[in-house]
Structure formats: C-alpha cells, structure tokens
N, CA and C atoms as an extended XYZ file, in Angstrom:
261
Properties=species:S:1:pos:R:3:atomname:S:1:resname:S:1:resid:I:1 pbc="F F F"
N        -1.270        7.839      -12.808 N   UNK     1
C        -2.246        7.594      -11.769 CA  UNK     1
C        -2.939        6.251      -11.985 C   UNK     1
N        -3.142        5.881      -13.236 N   UNK     2
C        -3.841        4.634      -13.526 CA  UNK     2
C        -2.988        3.429      -13.133 C   UNK     2
N        -1.694        3.514      -13.403 N   UNK     3
C        -0.812        2.400      -13.025 CA  UNK     3
C        -0.796        2.219      -11.509 C   UNK     3
N        -0.749        3.330      -10.786 N   UNK     4
C        -0.798        3.263       -9.327 CA  UNK     4
C        -2.102        2.632       -8.864 C   UNK     4
N        -3.197        2.986       -9.499 N   UNK     5
C        -4.497        2.417       -9.131 CA  UNK     5
C        -4.522        0.912       -9.371 C   UNK     5
N        -3.956        0.480      -10.482 N   UNK     6
C        -3.920       -0.958      -10.762 CA  UNK     6
C        -3.035       -1.704       -9.770 C   UNK     6
N        -1.898       -1.122       -9.435 N   UNK     7
C        -1.013       -1.758       -8.453 CA  UNK     7
C        -1.702       -1.857       -7.101 C   UNK     7
N        -2.369       -0.781       -6.685 N   UNK     8
C        -3.094       -0.808       -5.416 CA  UNK     8
C        -4.222       -1.835       -5.431 C   UNK     8
N        -4.913       -1.934       -6.553 N   UNK     9
C        -6.040       -2.866       -6.651 CA  UNK     9
C        -5.574       -4.310       -6.535 C   UNK     9
N        -4.538       -4.665       -7.261 N   UNK    10
C        -4.077       -6.051       -7.202 CA  UNK    10
C        -3.384       -6.349       -5.872 C   UNK    10
N        -2.761       -5.345       -5.267 N   UNK    11
C        -2.196       -5.539       -3.932 CA  UNK    11
C        -3.307       -5.748       -2.901 C   UNK    11
N        -4.437       -5.090       -3.085 N   UNK    12
C        -5.567       -5.269       -2.161 CA  UNK    12
C        -6.125       -6.677       -2.240 C   UNK    12
N        -6.261       -7.201       -3.439 N   UNK    13
C        -6.784       -8.565       -3.552 CA  UNK    13
C        -5.787       -9.581       -3.019 C   UNK    13
N        -4.494       -9.322       -3.191 N   UNK    14
C        -3.489      -10.228       -2.639 CA  UNK    14
C        -3.440      -10.123       -1.121 C   UNK    14
N        -3.595       -8.924       -0.588 N   UNK    15
C        -3.544       -8.720        0.862 CA  UNK    15
C        -4.735       -9.359        1.564 C   UNK    15
N        -5.818       -9.557        0.861 N   UNK    16
C        -6.999      -10.174        1.477 CA  UNK    16
C        -6.725      -11.609        1.902 C   UNK    16
N        -5.746      -12.239        1.300 N   UNK    17
C        -5.411      -13.607        1.665 CA  UNK    17
C        -4.294      -13.731        2.679 C   UNK    17
N        -3.695      -12.616        3.075 N   UNK    18
C        -2.601      -12.641        4.039 CA  UNK    18
C        -3.123      -12.787        5.459 C   UNK    18
N        -2.263      -13.257        6.373 N   UNK    19
C        -2.696      -13.361        7.764 CA  UNK    19
C        -2.929      -11.995        8.416 C   UNK    19
N        -3.038      -11.976        9.683 N   UNK    20
C        -3.512      -10.905       10.569 CA  UNK    20
C        -3.683       -9.506        9.987 C   UNK    20
N        -2.678       -8.741        9.614 N   UNK    21
C        -3.004       -7.383        9.174 CA  UNK    21
C        -3.489       -7.321        7.731 C   UNK    21
N        -3.575       -8.448        7.058 N   UNK    22
C        -3.960       -8.468        5.654 CA  UNK    22
C        -5.338       -7.919        5.383 C   UNK    22
N        -6.274       -8.163        6.275 N   UNK    23
C        -7.633       -7.685        6.048 CA  UNK    23
C        -7.699       -6.172        6.107 C   UNK    23
N        -6.910       -5.572        6.992 N   UNK    24
C        -6.903       -4.105        7.067 CA  UNK    24
C        -6.158       -3.515        5.877 C   UNK    24
N        -5.104       -4.174        5.449 N   UNK    25
C        -4.401       -3.732        4.243 CA  UNK    25
C        -5.312       -3.822        3.027 C   UNK    25
N        -6.092       -4.887        2.946 N   UNK    26
C        -7.009       -5.045        1.814 CA  UNK    26
C        -8.031       -3.913        1.776 C   UNK    26
N        -8.536       -3.541        2.925 N   UNK    27
C        -9.496       -2.435        2.975 CA  UNK    27
C        -8.851       -1.116        2.557 C   UNK    27
N        -7.691       -0.827        3.109 N   UNK    28
C        -7.023        0.429        2.803 CA  UNK    28
C        -6.541        0.520        1.369 C   UNK    28
N        -5.893       -0.532        0.892 N   UNK    29
C        -5.402       -0.529       -0.483 CA  UNK    29
C        -6.556       -0.514       -1.484 C   UNK    29
N        -7.621       -1.219       -1.159 N   UNK    30
C        -8.783       -1.224       -2.049 CA  UNK    30
C        -9.427        0.147       -2.160 C   UNK    30
N        -9.552        0.831       -1.045 N   UNK    31
C       -10.112        2.186       -1.078 CA  UNK    31
C        -9.190        3.141       -1.831 C   UNK    31
N        -7.886        2.971       -1.647 N   UNK    32
C        -6.936        3.789       -2.404 CA  UNK    32
C        -7.024        3.532       -3.895 C   UNK    32
N        -7.204        2.273       -4.266 N   UNK    33
C        -7.337        1.924       -5.682 CA  UNK    33
C        -8.610        2.504       -6.272 C   UNK    33
N        -9.681        2.472       -5.521 N   UNK    34
C       -10.934        3.039       -6.004 CA  UNK    34
C       -10.788        4.547       -6.204 C   UNK    34
N       -10.157        5.213       -5.258 N   UNK    35
C        -9.964        6.653       -5.373 CA  UNK    35
C        -9.075        7.036       -6.542 C   UNK    35
N        -7.932        6.366       -6.674 N   UNK    36
C        -7.020        6.661       -7.796 CA  UNK    36
C        -7.656        6.288       -9.134 C   UNK    36
N        -8.374        5.188       -9.152 N   UNK    37
C        -9.055        4.782      -10.379 CA  UNK    37
C       -10.128        5.771      -10.784 C   UNK    37
N       -10.826        6.314       -9.797 N   UNK    38
C       -11.868        7.304      -10.090 CA  UNK    38
C       -11.264        8.572      -10.671 C   UNK    38
N       -10.140        8.983      -10.113 N   UNK    39
C        -9.459       10.169      -10.657 CA  UNK    39
C        -9.026        9.915      -12.094 C   UNK    39
N        -8.481        8.731      -12.355 N   UNK    40
C        -8.063        8.401      -13.714 CA  UNK    40
C        -9.223        8.251      -14.677 C   UNK    40
N       -10.347        7.767      -14.180 N   UNK    41
C       -11.492        7.543      -15.050 CA  UNK    41
C       -12.192        8.843      -15.434 C   UNK    41
N       -12.192        9.807      -14.535 N   UNK    42
C       -12.922       11.050      -14.810 CA  UNK    42
C       -12.166       12.013      -15.716 C   UNK    42
N       -10.933       11.708      -16.050 N   UNK    43
C       -10.188       12.565      -16.990 CA  UNK    43
C       -10.702       12.317      -18.402 C   UNK    43
N       -11.454       13.264      -18.918 N   UNK    44
C       -12.062       13.111      -20.241 CA  UNK    44
C       -11.029       13.162      -21.363 C   UNK    44
N        -9.895       13.807      -21.108 N   UNK    45
C        -8.884       13.946      -22.157 CA  UNK    45
C        -7.975       12.715      -22.267 C   UNK    45
N        -8.094       11.778      -21.335 N   UNK    46
C        -7.247       10.579      -21.355 CA  UNK    46
C        -7.697        9.638      -22.474 C   UNK    46
N        -6.751        8.846      -23.011 N   UNK    47
C        -7.140        7.883      -24.041 CA  UNK    47
C        -8.067        6.797      -23.482 C   UNK    47
N        -8.743        6.126      -24.383 N   UNK    48
C        -9.731        5.127      -23.977 CA  UNK    48
C        -9.146        3.974      -23.189 C   UNK    48
N        -7.957        3.511      -23.566 N   UNK    49
C        -7.340        2.390      -22.855 CA  UNK    49
C        -7.005        2.768      -21.421 C   UNK    49
N        -6.582        3.994      -21.224 N   UNK    50
C        -6.265        4.458      -19.877 CA  UNK    50
C        -7.523        4.531      -19.017 C   UNK    50
N        -8.593        5.015      -19.591 N   UNK    51
C        -9.856        5.088      -18.840 CA  UNK    51
C       -10.405        3.700      -18.551 C   UNK    51
N       -10.216        2.772      -19.489 N   UNK    52
C       -10.656        1.401      -19.268 CA  UNK    52
C        -9.844        0.736      -18.164 C   UNK    52
N        -8.540        0.995      -18.139 N   UNK    53
C        -7.695        0.451      -17.073 CA  UNK    53
C        -8.092        1.046      -15.726 C   UNK    53
N        -8.463        2.317      -15.702 N   UNK    54
C        -8.916        2.939      -14.457 CA  UNK    54
C       -10.213        2.304      -13.973 C   UNK    54
N       -11.108        2.008      -14.900 N   UNK    55
C       -12.357        1.333      -14.520 CA  UNK    55
C       -12.077       -0.072      -13.995 C   UNK    55
N       -11.114       -0.748      -14.588 N   UNK    56
C       -10.728       -2.072      -14.092 CA  UNK    56
C       -10.137       -1.977      -12.695 C   UNK    56
N        -9.353       -0.930      -12.439 N   UNK    57
C        -8.784       -0.740      -11.105 CA  UNK    57
C        -9.878       -0.480      -10.079 C   UNK    57
N       -10.901        0.265      -10.464 N   UNK    58
C       -12.025        0.500       -9.564 CA  UNK    58
C       -12.718       -0.820       -9.233 C   UNK    58
N       -12.910       -1.647      -10.236 N   UNK    59
C       -13.588       -2.926      -10.035 CA  UNK    59
C       -12.774       -3.869       -9.164 C   UNK    59
N       -11.499       -4.026       -9.480 N   UNK    60
C       -10.646       -4.938       -8.708 CA  UNK    60
C       -10.437       -4.392       -7.294 C   UNK    60
N       -10.321       -3.073       -7.156 N   UNK    61
C       -10.227       -2.481       -5.824 CA  UNK    61
C       -11.480       -2.725       -5.005 C   UNK    61
N       -12.633       -2.662       -5.652 N   UNK    62
C       -13.888       -2.970       -4.964 CA  UNK    62
C       -13.946       -4.413       -4.509 C   UNK    62
N       -13.428       -5.310       -5.326 N   UNK    63
C       -13.363       -6.718       -4.938 CA  UNK    63
C       -12.444       -6.884       -3.728 C   UNK    63
N       -11.318       -6.171       -3.721 N   UNK    64
C       -10.415       -6.214       -2.571 CA  UNK    64
C       -11.071       -5.705       -1.306 C   UNK    64
N       -11.841       -4.628       -1.423 N   UNK    65
C       -12.555       -4.087       -0.260 CA  UNK    65
C       -13.593       -5.094        0.229 C   UNK    65
N       -14.312       -5.709       -0.692 N   UNK    66
C       -15.325       -6.699       -0.287 CA  UNK    66
C       -14.686       -7.909        0.393 C   UNK    66
N       -13.567       -8.378       -0.143 N   UNK    67
C       -12.885       -9.513        0.482 CA  UNK    67
C       -12.380       -9.146        1.878 C   UNK    67
N       -11.839       -7.955        2.024 N   UNK    68
C       -11.398       -7.496        3.343 CA  UNK    68
C       -12.554       -7.351        4.304 C   UNK    68
N       -13.676       -6.828        3.827 N   UNK    69
C       -14.854       -6.659        4.688 CA  UNK    69
C       -15.432       -8.008        5.116 C   UNK    69
N       -15.399       -8.983        4.233 N   UNK    70
C       -15.875      -10.325        4.594 CA  UNK    70
C       -14.988      -10.914        5.681 C   UNK    70
N       -13.678      -10.707        5.548 N   UNK    71
C       -12.770      -11.218        6.587 CA  UNK    71
C       -13.006      -10.518        7.918 C   UNK    71
N       -13.272       -9.220        7.901 N   UNK    72
C       -13.571       -8.502        9.147 CA  UNK    72
C       -14.851       -9.060        9.764 C   UNK    72
N       -15.865       -9.319        8.956 N   UNK    73
C       -17.117       -9.877        9.469 CA  UNK    73
C       -16.903      -11.266       10.067 C   UNK    73
N       -16.065      -12.069        9.421 N   UNK    74
C       -15.775      -13.405        9.949 CA  UNK    74
C       -15.059      -13.304       11.294 C   UNK    74
N       -14.107      -12.389       11.408 N   UNK    75
C       -13.383      -12.201       12.670 CA  UNK    75
C       -14.336      -11.745       13.762 C   UNK    75
N       -15.211      -10.794       13.446 N   UNK    76
C       -16.167      -10.325       14.451 CA  UNK    76
C       -17.130      -11.428       14.873 C   UNK    76
N       -17.551      -12.257       13.938 N   UNK    77
C       -18.426      -13.379       14.282 CA  UNK    77
C       -17.697      -14.395       15.153 C   UNK    77
N       -16.422      -14.641       14.868 N   UNK    78
C       -15.649      -15.571       15.689 CA  UNK    78
C       -15.439      -15.033       17.094 C   UNK    78
N       -15.182      -13.735       17.206 N   UNK    79
C       -15.024      -13.137       18.536 CA  UNK    79
C       -16.325      -13.223       19.321 C   UNK    79
N       -17.454      -12.987       18.660 N   UNK    80
C       -18.747      -13.090       19.329 CA  UNK    80
C       -19.006      -14.521       19.787 C   UNK    80
N       -18.658      -15.468       18.968 N   UNK    81
C       -18.860      -16.878       19.318 CA  UNK    81
C       -18.002      -17.278       20.516 C   UNK    81
N       -16.754      -16.837       20.524 N   UNK    82
C       -15.873      -17.147       21.643 CA  UNK    82
C       -16.376      -16.463       22.911 C   UNK    82
N       -16.876      -15.265       22.782 N   UNK    83
C       -17.416      -14.540       23.943 CA  UNK    83
C       -18.613      -15.277       24.526 C   UNK    83
N       -19.452      -15.812       23.660 N   UNK    84
C       -20.615      -16.563       24.158 CA  UNK    84
C       -20.204      -17.879       24.797 C   UNK    84
N       -19.116      -18.482       24.301 N   UNK    85
C       -18.642      -19.742       24.903 CA  UNK    85
C       -18.035      -19.524       26.292 C   UNK    85
N       -17.336      -18.413       26.449 N   UNK    86
C       -16.648      -18.147       27.701 CA  UNK    86
C       -17.601      -17.602       28.776 C   UNK    86
N       -18.423      -16.657       28.371 N   UNK    87
C       -19.207      -15.989       29.407 CA  UNK    87
C       -20.634      -16.094       29.197 C   UNK    87
C-alpha cells in the first residue's frame, strides 16, 4: 500500500504540470495518495521505514493537491477575466 501511495503522490505532482486534464489528475491522484498513505501510516505493526514512507506520500500527495488547486483557481480567475472583457 505504501508503494502505491508513493507512486500516486509523485504522479500527482507530475500531473500538476501537464496541460488540460493535468490539474484534475493532480487533484485525484493527490487525494488517492493521501488516502493510501494514511492507511499505511496508521498500521502500528508496520516497520518504521514503511510508516515514514507513508508519511512522505501524504506530504507529497498534499503538495500535488495544492498545485492542482492553484491551477484550478488560476483557470477560474482567467475565465472570470475573459467574461468581464466580453460582457
């Protein structure tokens, strides 16, 4: 589960830089990474390195979500600006 969380987290940060559907992928993959990382982190019987990797996946997934959310805000601001220019 931890490896999946790390893959999702780094895919989310990479997707934040992609064109059009990248921002939505970043949001979805980041949330998936946070969820999988949380499951991996809450396992008390897991070794310390595994729990640390899960915490890293939560952090990187959160960064991916924030980058995706910033891109969504920029798109919404651009649409509002164009709407004000046209009408």
